[in-house]
N, C-alpha and C positions, 0 to 999 in steps of 0.2 A: 762170159762169152769168150770164145777163142778167136784168133785173128781170121781164120777161115770162115767162121760164121759172120764176122763183121764184114768181110769181103762179099759174102753171099747176100747179106742184107743190103749193102750199098749197090751191088750189081743188079739185084732184083728190083730195086726201087725205081729204076728207069731214069734216074737223075743225070746219069752220064751217057750221052748218046754214043760215045765211042770210049771204050775202056779195054785195057789189056793188063792182066795181072802178070807180073814178072817175078820169078823166083830164080835168082842167079847166084849160086855160091861162088862162081868164078869172079864176080864183081861185087864184093861186099860193099855195102853202103848205098847201092842203087835202090831207090824207092820201090815199093811193091806194085804200084799202079801207074800206068801211063794213060792219060785221059785227053779227050777232046770234047769241047762243048757243042760243036757243030757250028759255031760262029767265029771260028779262027783262034779261039783261046785253047791252048794245049798246055800240058804240064805233067808234073809228077806228084804222087801222093804216097807218103809212107804211112802205113797203117800201124797203129800201136794200141793194143788193149792193155789198159793200166788197171791192176787190181784195185778194187774200192778201198782196200786197206792202206794204199799209198797216200800219205798226206800231201805229197807234192806230185802233181800229175806229170811233170816233165823232168825227168832225170836222165843222166848219162851213166851207162854201165853195161853189164852183160846179163843182168837179172831180168826177170819177167816184167814186161811193161816199160823197160828202159830203152833209150836210144843208144845204140853202140856208137863208139867214137867216130867211126867212118860214116855213119848216118848223119851225125851232127856236122861233120866236115862237108859231106855232099850238100846238105841244106844250105850251108853258108856259101860254098863255092858256086853252086848253081844260081843262087839268088844274086850273087855279085855279078854274074854273067847274064842277068836278066832272063833267067829260065824260071818259069813259074813252078815252084816247089812248095809243097805243103806237108804238114804232119797232121794226120787225122787221129786224134786220141779218142778212145772210147773208155769212159769211166763213169760210174754211177748212172748207168743206163742212158747216157747222152753222148753225142758225138761233139768233139771240139776241134775245129779246123784252125790250124795256125799257119801263118806264112813262114816259109823257110827262113826268111830274114830275121824272124823273131825267135827262132829256135834257140840259138846260143844264148842270147840275152835272158831268155826265160828259164834256162836250166836251173832247177832248184827253187823256182819261184813258188809262191803260195797258189792255191787254187783260185783265189780271187784275182791275183795278178795275171794268171794265165787267162782266165775268163775275160778280163778287161782288155786284153790284147788280141783275143780271138777274132778271126775273120768272120766266123760263123759258129753258132752253137745250135745243135739239133735237140729236139724235144726228147724228154725221157719216155714219152709215149711211143711205142714201137710203130704204130700206124702213121704217126706224124713225124717220126725221127728225121727223115731226109728231106722234108718239105723245105724248099727254098735254097737247097745247096747249089743246084745248077745256076739259079739266078745270081747267087752270091759269087760263084766262081767266075761267071761271065762279067759281072760288074767289077770285081777285083781286077780281072785281066784287062778290061777296057781302060779302067782308070790308070793302071800301071803302064799300059802301052802309050796312052796319051802323055803321061808324065815323062816316059822315056823319050818320046818324040820331041817334046819341048826342050829336053836336055840335049838333044842331038845324039842319043844313044841308040836309036833304031835306024 
């Protein structure tokens, strides 16, 4: 699957009530999608199609399926500023959603380690692939907003 097909599949699923795909060569590192859940949770998603032959799903570099260094930097810096940022990996016919805060620590991790830290994992069945994504984004967002509020960060 190509990244454009991944985007089409996600967009057509109806899971994101508001979504804009951004392709900006002027700002390398900016994630591919800005989204809103309709309940006040907004954020960014970097789409990455990882070839099934990659043994480690999350790596940094300039090759196919890898996060560029500026994408890793964006994920870390945005997360540090309480901006919801995610990486959505597509590998082995499933979608794997990772929090931006987990991107750097998971670089080079095994598939099992990545799956254990995933915010959400979609089905390998195309019809069911995106089921539950919106609910998980909303829950993740609400939990983090509550945590930030109790820390006095909001």
